[in-house]
C-alpha positions in Angstrom: -15.1 -4.8 -15.4 -13.2 -5.6 -18.6 -11.3 -8.7 -17.5 -13.1 -12.0 -17.1 -10.4 -13.6 -15.0 -8.4 -12.5 -12.0 -4.7 -11.9 -12.3 -3.2 -14.7 -10.2 -0.4 -12.5 -8.9 -2.9 -10.0 -7.6 -4.8 -12.6 -5.7 -2.2 -14.9 -4.2 -2.0 -14.6 -0.4 1.4 -13.5 0.9 2.6 -12.7 4.4 1.1 -14.9 7.2 1.6 -12.0 9.7 -1.8 -10.5 8.8 -4.1 -13.4 9.6 -7.4 -12.2 11.2 -8.2 -13.8 14.5 -11.8 -14.4 13.6 -11.0 -16.5 10.5 -10.7 -20.2 10.8 -7.2 -21.5 10.9 -6.1 -23.5 7.8 -6.6 -27.2 8.3 -3.4 -29.2 8.2 -4.9 -32.4 7.0 -5.7 -32.6 3.3 -8.4 -34.6 1.4 -7.6 -38.2 1.9 -7.6 -40.3 -1.3 -8.7 -43.9 -1.7 -6.1 -46.6 -1.3 -5.9 -46.9 -5.1 -5.5 -43.2 -6.2 -6.1 -42.2 -9.8 -2.9 -42.5 -11.8 -3.7 -39.4 -13.9 -2.1 -36.4 -12.1 -4.9 -34.2 -13.5 -7.6 -36.3 -11.9 -9.4 -34.4 -9.1 -11.3 -35.8 -6.1 -15.0 -35.2 -6.7 -17.4 -34.2 -3.9 -18.3 -37.2 -2.0 -15.8 -39.5 -3.7 -13.4 -39.7 -0.7 -15.4 -38.3 2.1 -15.7 -41.7 3.9 -11.9 -41.5 4.6 -12.3 -38.3 6.5 -13.3 -40.1 9.7 -10.9 -43.0 10.3 -11.6 -44.8 13.6 -14.2 -42.3 14.7 -11.9 -39.3 14.7 -13.2 -36.1 13.0 -10.8 -34.9 10.3 -11.7 -31.8 8.3 -10.3 -31.4 4.8 -7.9 -28.5 4.3 -9.5 -25.1 3.6 -7.7 -22.7 1.3 -6.0 -20.0 3.5 -7.1 -16.5 2.3 -6.9 -14.4 5.4 -3.2 -13.4 5.0 -3.4 -10.9 2.2 -1.4 -7.8 2.2 -2.8 -4.3 1.8 -1.9 -3.9 -1.8 -3.2 -7.3 -2.8 -6.7 -6.3 -1.5 -6.2 -2.8 -2.8 -5.5 -4.0 -6.3 -8.3 -6.6 -6.3 -11.0 -4.0 -5.3 -9.6 -1.3 -7.6 -8.9 -3.4 -10.7 -11.3 -6.3 -10.6 -14.3 -5.7 -8.3 -15.3 -2.1 -7.7 -13.3 -0.1 -10.2 -14.9 3.4 -10.4 -18.4 2.3 -9.4 -20.7 4.4 -7.2 -21.9 3.3 -3.8 -25.3 2.4 -5.3 -23.6 0.2 -7.8 -21.4 -1.8 -5.4 -23.8 -4.8 -5.2 -24.1 -4.9 -9.0 -20.3 -4.8 -9.5 -19.8 -7.5 -6.8 -22.3 -9.8 -8.5 -20.7 -9.3 -11.9 -17.3 -10.1 -10.4 -18.5 -13.3 -8.7 -20.2 -14.5 -11.9 -16.9 -14.4 -13.7 -14.9 -16.3 -11.1 -17.3 -18.6 -9.0 -18.4 -22.0 -10.1 -22.2 -22.3 -9.4 -21.9 -25.9 -8.1 -19.6 -28.9 -7.5 -17.3 -27.7 -4.7 -17.0 -28.2 -1.0 -16.8 -25.6 1.7 -16.7 -25.4 5.5 -19.6 -23.6 7.0 -17.9 -21.7 9.8 -19.7 -19.9 12.6 -18.7 -18.9 16.1 -20.3 -22.1 17.5 -19.6 -24.9 15.0 -18.1 -26.0 11.7 -19.6 -28.4 9.3 -18.6 -29.6 5.8 -21.1 -28.9 3.1 -21.4 -29.3 -0.7 -22.4 -26.3 -2.8 -25.1 -27.3 -5.2 -26.0 -23.8 -6.6 -25.1 -20.1 -6.2 -27.6 -17.3 -6.1 -25.3 -14.5 -7.2 -27.8 -11.7 -6.8 -28.4 -12.7 -3.1 -24.7 -13.6 -2.5 -25.9 -16.9 -1.1 -25.1 -20.6 -1.9 -27.5 -23.5 -1.8 -25.8 -26.3 0.1 -26.3 -29.8 1.5 -24.5 -31.7 4.2 -22.0 -34.3 3.1 -22.6 -37.9 3.7 -21.3 -39.0 6.2 -21.4 -35.6 7.9 -18.1 -34.0 9.1 -19.0 -31.8 12.0 -17.4 -30.1 15.0 -18.9 -28.0 17.7 -17.4 -25.6 20.3 -20.4 -26.2 22.6 -21.2 -29.7 23.7 -24.9 -28.7 23.9 -25.0 -27.8 20.2 -25.4 -31.1 18.4 -25.6 -32.1 14.8 -29.4 -32.2 15.0 -29.3 -28.5 15.9 -27.1 -27.8 12.8 -29.6 -29.6 10.6 -32.5 -27.7 12.2 -30.7 -24.4 11.6 -29.9 -25.3 8.0 -33.5 -26.2 7.4 -34.7 -22.8 8.9 -32.3 -21.1 6.4 -33.8 -23.2 3.6 -30.3 -24.6 2.9 -29.2 -21.1 1.7 -26.0 -19.8 3.3 -24.3 -16.5 2.8 -21.1 -16.8 0.8 -19.2 -14.9 3.5 -19.7 -17.9 5.9 -18.2 -20.4 3.5 -14.5 -21.3 3.3 -13.6 -23.2 0.2 -12.0 -26.6 0.6 -8.8 -27.2 -1.3 -7.9 -30.1 -3.6 -4.5 -31.2 -4.9 -4.9 -29.3 -8.2 -5.4 -25.9 -6.6 -8.4 -25.6 -8.9 -10.5 -23.7 -6.4 -8.0 -21.1 -5.2 -9.4 -18.4 -7.4 -12.9 -19.0 -6.0 -11.6 -19.0 -2.4 -9.9 -15.7 -2.9 -13.0 -14.2 -4.6 -15.2 -15.1 -1.7 -12.5 -13.8 0.7 -12.6 -10.4 -1.0 -16.4 -10.3 -0.7 -16.3 -11.5 2.9 -13.6 -8.9 3.9 -15.4 -6.1 2.1 -18.8 -6.6 3.8 -17.2 -7.2 7.2 -14.6 -4.4 7.3 -15.3 -1.9 4.5 -19.0 -1.6 3.8 -21.2 0.5 6.0 -25.0 0.1 6.0 -25.5 3.9 5.2 -23.0 4.0 2.3 -25.7 3.4 -0.3 -27.5 6.5 0.7 -24.4 8.7 0.4 -24.2 11.1 -2.6 -22.3 9.5 -5.5 -20.3 12.6 -6.5 -17.1 10.7 -6.3 -16.4 7.1 -7.0 -16.9 4.8 -4.0 -13.4 3.3 -4.1 -11.6 6.6 -3.6 -14.1 8.0 -1.2 -14.6 5.1 1.1 -12.8 1.8 0.2 -9.2 3.0 0.1 -9.2 5.1 3.4 -11.0 2.3 5.3 -8.7 -0.4 3.9 -5.7 1.7 4.9 -7.1 2.3 8.4 -7.7 -1.5 8.8 -4.1 -2.3 8.0 -2.7 0.6 10.1 -4.6 -0.8 13.0 -3.5 -4.3 12.3 0.1 -3.3 12.1 0.1 -1.2 15.3 0.4 2.2 13.6 -2.7 3.8 15.3 -2.8 4.7 19.0 -4.9 2.2 21.0 -7.1 5.1 22.4 -7.9 6.2 18.9 -8.9 2.7 17.9 -11.3 2.4 20.8 -12.8 5.8 19.9 -13.3 4.7 16.3 -15.0 1.4 17.2 -17.2 3.3 19.7 -18.2 5.8 17.0 -18.9 3.1 14.5 -21.1 1.2 17.0 -23.0 4.4 17.9 -23.5 5.3 14.2 -24.8 1.8 13.4 -27.2 1.9 16.3 -28.5 5.4 15.4 -28.9 4.4 11.8 -30.9 1.3 12.7 -33.2 3.5 14.8 -33.5 6.0 12.0 -34.4 3.3 9.5 -37.1 1.8 11.8 -38.5 5.3 12.5 -38.6 6.1 8.8 -40.3 2.8 8.0 -43.0 3.5 10.7 -43.6 7.0 9.3 -44.0 5.7 5.7 -46.7 3.3 6.9 -48.5 6.0 8.9 -51.1 7.8 6.8 -52.7 10.1 9.5 -51.3 13.5 10.4 -51.3 12.8 14.1 -49.3 14.4 17.0 -47.4 11.1 17.3 -46.3 11.4 13.7 -45.0 15.0 14.3 -43.1 13.8 17.3 -41.6 11.0 15.3 -40.5 13.4 12.5 -38.7 15.6 15.1 -37.0 12.6 16.5 -36.1 11.5 13.0 -34.5 14.9 12.3 -32.5 14.7 15.5 -31.3 11.2 14.6 -30.3 12.3 11.2 -28.3 15.1 12.6 -26.6 12.8 15.1 -25.8 10.3 12.3 -24.2 13.0 10.2 -22.0 14.2 13.0 -20.9 10.6 13.8 -20.1 10.0 10.1 -18.0 13.1 9.9 -16.0 12.0 13.0 -15.5 8.6 11.4 -14.3 10.1 8.1 -11.7 12.3 10.0 -10.2 9.2 11.6 -10.4 7.2 8.3 -8.4 10.0 6.6 -4.7 8.8 6.6 -3.5 12.3 7.4 -6.1 13.8 9.7 -6.2 10.7 12.0 -2.7 11.5 13.2 -4.1 14.8 14.6 -6.3 12.6 16.8 -3.4 10.4 17.5 -1.3 13.3 18.8 -4.3 14.2 21.0 -4.4 10.7 22.4 -0.7 10.8 23.1 -0.9 14.2 24.7 0.0 12.6 28.1 3.6 12.1 26.8 5.5 15.0 28.4 8.7 16.5 27.0 11.7 16.0 29.3 13.2 19.4 28.3 16.8 20.2 28.7 19.1 18.6 31.3 19.6 20.6 34.5 23.3 21.1 33.7 22.5 22.1 30.1 24.6 19.2 28.8 23.6 17.9 25.4 24.3 14.2 24.6 25.0 12.5 21.3 23.5 9.0 21.1 25.2 6.6 18.7 23.0 3.7 17.6 24.8 0.7 16.2 23.9 -3.0 16.2 27.6 -3.8 16.4 30.4 -1.4 17.1 33.7 -2.3 15.4 37.0 -0.4 15.6 36.8 0.8 12.0 33.4 2.3 12.5 34.5 3.9 15.8 37.5 5.5 14.0 35.3 6.8 11.3 32.9 8.3 13.8 35.6 10.1 15.6 37.3 11.3 12.4 34.2 12.5 10.7 31.8 13.4 13.5 33.8 14.1 16.6 37.0 15.7 15.3 38.3 18.8 17.0 37.1 21.2 14.3 33.5 20.1 14.6 33.5 19.6 18.4 34.8 22.6 20.1 33.3 21.6 23.4 33.4 18.4 25.3 30.7 16.1 24.0 29.1 13.3 26.0 28.5 10.2 23.9 26.2 7.3 24.8 26.1 4.1 22.8 22.9 2.1 22.1 22.2 -1.1 20.2 18.6 -0.2 19.2 16.9 3.0 18.0 14.1 3.1 20.6 16.4 3.0 23.6 18.4 6.0 22.1 15.2 8.0 21.5 13.9 7.2 25.0 17.1 8.4 26.5 17.0 11.8 24.7 16.5 15.2 26.2 15.9 18.5 24.5 18.7 19.3 22.0 20.2 15.8 21.9 21.4 14.2 18.7 20.9 10.6 17.6 23.3 9.2 15.0 22.2 5.9 13.4 25.1 3.8 12.1 24.8 1.3 9.3 23.0 -1.8 10.5 19.6 -3.6 10.5 17.1 -2.2 13.0 13.5 -3.3 13.7 11.0 -0.9 15.3 7.6 -2.3 16.2 4.7 0.1 16.2 5.1 3.9 16.4 7.6 5.9 18.5 6.7 9.3 19.7 9.3 12.0 20.2 8.2 14.8 22.6 11.5 16.7 22.7 13.1 18.5 19.9 16.1 16.4 18.8 18.2 15.8 15.7 18.0 12.4 14.0 20.8 11.6 11.5 21.3 8.7 9.2 24.7 8.1 7.9 24.8 9.9 4.5 27.0 7.4 2.7 26.4 3.7 2.0 23.3 1.6 1.2 20.1 1.6 3.1 17.4 -1.0 2.6 13.8 -0.4 3.6 11.4 -3.3 3.2 7.8 -3.6 4.4 8.1 -0.2 6.2 5.5 2.5 6.7 6.9 6.1 6.8 4.4 8.7 8.0 6.2 11.9 7.3 5.4 15.4 8.6 7.9 17.6 6.9 10.1 15.9 4.3 10.0 12.3 3.2 12.9 10.1 2.4 16.0 12.0 1.1 18.6 10.0 -0.9 21.7 12.2 -0.7 24.7 12.3 -3.0 26.8 9.0 -2.9 24.0 7.3 -1.0 22.1 4.3 -2.2 18.5 3.4 -1.3 16.6 0.2 -2.0 13.0 0.4 -0.9 10.4 -2.3 -1.5 6.8 -3.0 -0.4 6.8 0.1 1.7 4.5 3.1 2.1 5.4 6.8 2.2 2.8 9.5 2.9 2.1 12.8 4.5 5.3 14.7 3.5 4.9 18.5 3.2 7.6 18.2 0.5 8.4 15.3 -1.7 7.8 11.7 -0.6 11.1 10.7 -2.1 13.8 13.2 -2.9 16.7 12.0 -5.0 20.0 13.9 -5.2 22.6 13.7 -8.0 25.2 11.0 -7.6 22.9 8.7 -5.7 21.3 5.4 -6.6 17.6 4.7 -5.9 15.6 1.5 -6.5 11.9 1.7 -5.8 9.8 -1.5 -6.1 6.2 -2.1 -5.2 5.8 0.9 -3.0 3.0 3.4 -2.3 3.9 7.1 -2.4 0.9 9.3 -1.8 -0.7 12.2 0.0 2.5 14.3 -0.2 3.1 17.6 -1.8 5.0 15.9 -4.6 5.5 12.2 -5.1 9.1 11.8 -6.2 11.5 14.7 -6.7 14.6 14.1 -8.9 17.4 16.7 -8.7 19.7 16.9 -11.8 22.5 19.5 -11.6 24.9 20.6 -14.3 28.0 19.8 -12.2 31.1 18.0 -13.3 31.6 16.6 -9.8 28.5 14.5 -9.7 26.8 12.1 -12.0 23.1 12.3 -12.4 21.2 9.9 -10.1 20.6 6.3 -11.1 17.0 5.4 -10.7 14.9 2.3 -11.0 11.1 2.5 -10.5 9.1 -0.7 -10.8 5.5 -1.3 -10.0 5.0 1.6 -7.7 1.6 3.2 -7.0 2.0 7.0 -6.9 -1.3 8.7 -6.2 -3.2 11.5 -4.4 -0.2 13.8 -4.3 -0.9 17.5 -4.3 1.4 18.3 -7.2 3.0 15.9 -9.7 3.6 12.2 -9.3 7.3 12.7 -10.4 9.1 16.1 -10.7 12.4 16.6 -12.4 14.3 19.7 -11.1 16.9 21.0 -13.5 18.6 24.4 -13.9 17.6 27.1 -16.4 21.4 27.5 -16.9 21.0 25.0 -19.8 19.4 27.7 -22.0 21.7 30.5 -20.8 24.9 28.6 -21.3 23.8 27.4 -24.7 23.1 30.9 -25.9 26.4 32.3 -24.6 28.3 29.4 -26.1 26.8 30.0 -29.5 27.6 33.8 -29.4 31.3 33.2 -28.5 32.1 30.4 -30.9 33.6 31.0 -34.3 32.7 29.3 -37.6 35.1 26.4 -37.0 33.6 25.6 -33.6 30.1 26.0 -35.0 31.0 23.5 -37.7 32.4 21.1 -35.1 29.2 21.5 -33.0 27.2 20.6 -36.1 29.3 17.4 -36.4 28.8 16.7 -32.7 25.1 17.3 -33.1 24.9 14.8 -35.9 26.7 12.3 -33.8 24.5 12.9 -30.9 21.5 12.3 -33.1 22.8 8.8 -33.6 23.3 8.4 -29.9 19.8 9.5 -29.2 18.4 6.9 -31.6 20.6 4.2 -30.1 19.5 5.3 -26.6 15.8 5.2 -27.6 16.3 1.6 -28.9 18.0 0.7 -25.7 15.3 2.2 -23.6 12.6 0.5 -25.6 14.1 -2.9 -25.1 14.7 -2.1 -21.4 11.3 -0.8 -20.6 9.4 -3.3 -22.8 7.1 -0.5 -24.0 4.5 -1.0 -26.6 4.8 0.8 -30.0 1.1 1.4 -30.2 -0.3 5.0 -30.2 -2.9 4.5 -27.5 -1.2 4.1 -24.1 -3.0 3.5 -20.9 -2.7 6.0 -18.1 0.0 3.8 -16.5 2.0 3.5 -19.8 1.7 7.3 -20.4 3.1 8.1 -17.0 6.1 5.8 -17.5 6.7 7.1 -21.0 6.6 10.7 -20.0 9.3 10.1 -17.4 11.5 8.1 -19.8 11.2 10.7 -22.6 11.9 13.6 -20.3 14.9 12.0 -18.5 16.3 10.9 -21.8 16.0 14.4 -23.3 17.6 15.9 -20.2 20.4 13.4 -20.3 21.1 14.2 -23.9 20.8 17.9 -23.3 23.3 17.7 -20.5 25.7 15.7 -22.6 25.5 18.2 -25.5 25.9 21.1 -23.1 29.1 19.6 -21.6 30.5 18.9 -25.0 29.9 22.5 -26.2 31.3 24.0 -23.0 34.3 21.7 -23.4 34.9 23.2 -26.9 35.2 26.6 -25.2 37.5 25.2 -22.4 34.9 26.0 -19.7 34.6 22.5 -18.2 35.8 19.1 -18.8 33.5 17.1 -21.1 32.1 13.7 -20.3 32.0 11.9 -23.6 30.3 8.8 -22.3 26.7 9.9 -22.6 25.4 6.4 -22.0 27.0 6.4 -18.5 24.8 9.5 -17.8 21.6 7.7 -18.2 19.4 8.7 -15.2 17.2 5.7 -15.3 18.0 2.0 -15.2 14.5 0.8 -15.3 11.1 2.5 -15.3 8.1 0.2 -15.8 4.8 -0.9 -14.4 4.2 2.2 -12.2 0.7 3.6 -11.7 0.0 7.3 -11.5 -3.5 8.2 -10.2 -5.2 11.3 -8.8 -2.1 13.4 -8.6 -3.1 17.1 -8.6 -1.0 18.3 -11.5 -0.5 15.0 -13.4 2.0 12.1 -13.5 5.1 14.0 -14.5 6.4 17.6 -14.5 9.6 19.6 -14.8 10.7 22.4 -12.5 13.4 24.9 -13.8 15.4 26.9 -11.2 
């Protein structure tokens, strides 16, 4: 909890697609000013100053509440990880939450809408009890009130408020906006607390062992499951099972707590006490089994095992009766040039010795649904939208055109074998997407390709990103940009550079075969390359905006390791080509700067990768 203020970029709500149904819709009407508004643009409306204008001609008009229910996964992820919970234990969650709110929340002087399933009423916050996560409130004068039930009147609201001693949970308050946006940070802070206790926290969490930090063990998997469900990436049957298990576990845990409380108050060694203890042990065993089932579904990899079981009713079609295999061509629009290219490159006589049946589709799902065992689906360049998950029961081949540019934005790729492969001459732009579950690398980048990765999550793969760099005069090394990606929980390294051991072998052979003149020329070349290295380091430093201090954070270390290794590899490759050129083995490429592998590498986070943030593999 080092920072006293929230990073506004981490807290600003984004896409409206993720609004929760239970949350109140943002009010369209704003706070109404007096007829003679303050001329100073920095002048804010004080609580009560303009409330009389909220009810013109008897019509109830609420002020605008700050919308906070539209946050994306990574906005909540970053808030909990960096600002609220960090590496706290389950027993420390309340303490960390209180510390967070004390830094962000004003103790008084702001309006909020008290929102329940029955009514809404405008209140003014007069004090905040941070330790209890409650606010002391009073009704505005005149009162702005709206009920969903005609039988529940304002008098009932006042009576209920009196029973609560005018203390309301912060989770039931939605902060009212003003023209200055002064209270947006507070609204977002309350939203994070509200979302956490509604969707993440479990009543039994505090009694769990604190061997691992709470965020990694519970918050991240539950948060990811919430968004997977919200974005229709989990089978409906599995969702029902999860909620049923959750309800059963909560009910059993309540019974267990009541039983434990009754036993602690009982001093006699009676038969009833012995029976209660046996019942308590049975309840405890039942709770543990339910918790394990919940954790299996919360695990982003294991829950797909359950998902396949739920989709077991999907039967494979098998091969066609006549044994014919069909090639399905998917294209949003089919033009003559594309058709000529397909027949030239894919259906030429050399590659198609037998008659091939071709079916054309405008969308991907229709092509997959029409497939039988052994069919092939070719996806042509275009823009395709797939809602939810598609299940493929038959064994088919799925190709993406290998050349050209592919853009993936706001996508989730749950991989079983390999992840995304960027082939030679291909270009990938991926932003705000999620790649996980690959048995190999999440992203595999080939020489001669271009790859731009921005604000993505790459996790739970064997390796995060695998970069292939070959000593081949036909292909340039790949051009890579990595900006603000979170690469975590991979089995091996976050980023792996694959390069040949031929570097060392060729260097040794070249030195043995050269004469004194060539050796002297190599020394001159080496001296020149030293200057190139210095220039490149300066260029990289300006590009990456790296700090010159000796103490780097984990994030800065990971980025620097990648930059230094790629830079060294690029220089080594350039030197090798020049030396081999002196021997007439290959044609040299004198433009070393054009061989830079990276365009931009900054702001990436490497966490909980099994072998570290960066590694090199020699083959």
